[in-house]
C-alpha positions as a Python dict, from the first residue, in 0.01 Angstrom:
ca = {
    (1, 'M'): (0, 0, 0),
    (2, 'T'): (-241, 60, 283),
    (3, 'G'): (-445, -256, 274),
    (4, 'T'): (-646, -157, -34),
    (5, 'P'): (-720, -464, -245),
    (6, 'L'): (-582, -468, -596),
    (7, 'F'): (-844, -516, -865),
    (8, 'R'): (-827, -554, -1239),
    (9, 'S'): (-1108, -467, -1471),
    (10, 'G'): (-1367, -742, -1453),
    (11, 'Q'): (-1261, -846, -1103),
    (12, 'K'): (-1525, -799, -835),
    (13, 'G'): (-1507, -815, -460),
    (14, 'G'): (-1195, -1028, -441),
    (15, 'D'): (-1331, -1302, -667),
    (16, 'F'): (-1121, -1369, -971),
    (17, 'T'): (-1081, -1599, -1263),
    (18, 'L'): (-749, -1672, -1421),
    (19, 'E'): (-693, -1500, -1752),
    (20, 'K'): (-471, -1603, -2039),
    (21, 'L'): (-120, -1461, -2042),
    (22, 'T'): (-156, -1116, -2193),
    (23, 'K'): (114, -943, -2395),
    (24, 'E'): (152, -694, -2109),
    (25, 'A'): (202, -966, -1846),
    (26, 'E'): (439, -1160, -2075),
    (27, 'M'): (645, -845, -2126),
    (28, 'I'): (672, -798, -1749),
    (29, 'M'): (767, -1165, -1702),
    (30, 'T'): (1036, -1142, -1971),
    (31, 'E'): (1178, -814, -1839),
    (32, 'R'): (1184, -939, -1482),
    (33, 'F'): (1283, -1303, -1527),
    (34, 'G'): (1437, -1333, -1876),
    (35, 'K'): (1783, -1322, -1718),
    (36, 'D'): (1960, -1484, -1424),
    (37, 'N'): (1725, -1483, -1124),
    (38, 'I'): (1706, -1651, -789),
    (39, 'I'): (1365, -1810, -735),
    (40, 'A'): (1234, -2043, -467),
    (41, 'L'): (1141, -2385, -603),
    (42, 'A'): (916, -2604, -386),
    (43, 'T'): (844, -2973, -423),
    (44, 'T'): (629, -3206, -214),
    (45, 'I'): (682, -3572, -131),
    (46, 'N'): (453, -3770, 101),
    (47, 'G'): (286, -3449, 214),
    (48, 'I'): (616, -3290, 319),
    (49, 'P'): (716, -2969, 139),
    (50, 'Y'): (1076, -2901, 38),
    (51, 'A'): (1196, -2559, -79),
    (52, 'R'): (1524, -2434, -213),
    (53, 'N'): (1657, -2136, -405),
    (54, 'V'): (1773, -2194, -763),
    (55, 'N'): (1911, -1981, -1043),
    (56, 'A'): (1647, -1967, -1315),
    (57, 'F'): (1580, -1814, -1656),
    (58, 'Y'): (1228, -1747, -1791),
    (59, 'E'): (1110, -1783, -2150),
    (60, 'N'): (768, -1846, -2306),
    (61, 'G'): (582, -1970, -2000),
    (62, 'S'): (864, -2178, -1849),
    (63, 'F'): (1151, -2134, -1609),
    (64, 'Y'): (1476, -2320, -1682),
    (65, 'V'): (1730, -2438, -1424),
    (66, 'I'): (2064, -2616, -1462),
    (67, 'T'): (2087, -2890, -1203),
    (68, 'H'): (2205, -3245, -1139),
    (69, 'G'): (1974, -3528, -1236),
    (70, 'L'): (2048, -3718, -914),
    (71, 'S'): (1980, -3423, -681),
    (72, 'N'): (1703, -3446, -424),
    (73, 'K'): (1491, -3191, -614),
    (74, 'M'): (1504, -3402, -931),
    (75, 'K'): (1427, -3723, -740),
    (76, 'Q'): (1129, -3546, -580),
    (77, 'I'): (1007, -3407, -914),
    (78, 'E'): (1033, -3755, -1066),
    (79, 'Q'): (792, -3880, -797),
    (80, 'N'): (566, -3572, -802),
    (81, 'P'): (614, -3325, -1090),
    (82, 'L'): (378, -3060, -944),
    (83, 'V'): (597, -2776, -815),
    (84, 'A'): (557, -2421, -689),
    (85, 'I'): (786, -2125, -743),
    (86, 'A'): (818, -1778, -595),
    (87, 'G'): (1035, -1480, -676),
    (88, 'D'): (1023, -1103, -718),
    (89, 'W'): (649, -1044, -671),
    (90, 'F'): (550, -1361, -859),
    (91, 'T'): (420, -1697, -740),
    (92, 'A'): (311, -1991, -953),
    (93, 'H'): (239, -2360, -989),
    (94, 'G'): (391, -2565, -1263),
    (95, 'T'): (508, -2903, -1383),
    (96, 'G'): (873, -2994, -1345),
    (97, 'V'): (1017, -3171, -1649),
    (98, 'N'): (1369, -3311, -1677),
    (99, 'L'): (1485, -3216, -2029),
    (100, 'G'): (1787, -3443, -1990),
    (101, 'Y'): (2156, -3386, -2038),
    (102, 'F'): (2256, -3021, -2081),
    (103, 'G'): (2481, -3110, -2375),
    (104, 'K'): (2244, -3320, -2583),
    (105, 'P'): (2163, -3181, -2929),
    (106, 'E'): (1790, -3137, -2852),
    (107, 'N'): (1884, -2895, -2571),
    (108, 'A'): (2131, -2686, -2775),
    (109, 'E'): (1901, -2385, -2819),
    (110, 'I'): (1793, -2351, -2455),
    (111, 'A'): (2143, -2446, -2334),
    (112, 'G'): (2285, -2156, -2535),
    (113, 'K'): (2034, -1918, -2378),
    (114, 'L'): (2120, -2048, -2031),
    (115, 'R'): (2493, -2006, -2100),
    (116, 'K'): (2426, -1643, -2193),
    (117, 'A'): (2191, -1573, -1899),
    (118, 'F'): (2421, -1742, -1646),
    (119, 'A'): (2751, -1623, -1804),
    (120, 'E'): (2868, -1458, -1482),
    (121, 'W'): (2897, -1791, -1297),
    (122, 'I'): (2823, -2085, -1529),
    (123, 'D'): (3186, -2191, -1572),
    (124, 'N'): (3299, -2133, -1212),
    (125, 'G'): (3341, -2507, -1146),
    (126, 'H'): (3000, -2568, -991),
    (127, 'N'): (2872, -2740, -1307),
    (128, 'N'): (3034, -3039, -1472),
    (129, 'F'): (2917, -3029, -1833),
    (130, 'E'): (3099, -3357, -1905),
    (131, 'D'): (2867, -3534, -1659),
    (132, 'P'): (2559, -3670, -1839),
    (133, 'N'): (2362, -3611, -1517),
    (134, 'T'): (2404, -3234, -1554),
    (135, 'C'): (2058, -3159, -1684),
    (136, 'I'): (1807, -2888, -1756),
    (137, 'L'): (1493, -2867, -1545),
    (138, 'S'): (1200, -2697, -1714),
    (139, 'V'): (920, -2568, -1493),
    (140, 'R'): (623, -2538, -1727),
    (141, 'L'): (393, -2288, -1561),
    (142, 'K'): (26, -2369, -1508),
    (143, 'D'): (-101, -2067, -1316),
    (144, 'G'): (50, -1772, -1137),
    (145, 'I'): (2, -1437, -971),
    (146, 'L'): (220, -1147, -1081),
    (147, 'F'): (230, -801, -921),
    (148, 'S'): (362, -499, -1106),
    (149, 'H'): (315, -129, -1026),
    (150, 'G'): (-9, -178, -833),
    (151, 'T'): (-160, -426, -1078),
    (152, 'R'): (-230, -788, -994),
    (153, 'Y'): (-229, -1036, -1282),
    (154, 'E'): (-387, -1380, -1224),
    (155, 'I'): (-250, -1580, -1514),
    (156, 'D'): (-353, -1908, -1673),
    (157, 'F'): (-38, -2008, -1857),
    (158, 'E'): (-210, -2311, -2012),
    (159, 'Q'): (-476, -2106, -2190),
    (160, 'P'): (-365, -2010, -2541),
    (161, 'A'): (-293, -1640, -2583),
}
């Protein structure tokens, strides 16, 4: 790119409004993030930002992370659930939600998908699935900006498709 702004149809002079998640943008999100990915996850407590990289899996407007319920990120999300993420030409805001213990029956479907997505490393000893504090963090996306092949998508994930 040579400094030329990216515009979508309907976008004028750099002004934009968020649009609902289109089938095209959802397809790009699923292709790009519907597998093991490293994303940056940022939290804020008392005006101080904290960022870390996490392995994440995307599905239907949310990213999922296996973590420990007593980690600093989960303590910070408990105090302030508004988070930001960034990875592979995508940035977004969302709400962090602790889905609870990885092994509880209500989490069986997403846990199975995470086991498949993270198969390369999930059982390497880093996770203790006997520990009830091993939990699933869901980042429910609110809004985001996705770039793909010269197109910029400003997405409102909360607006029904």
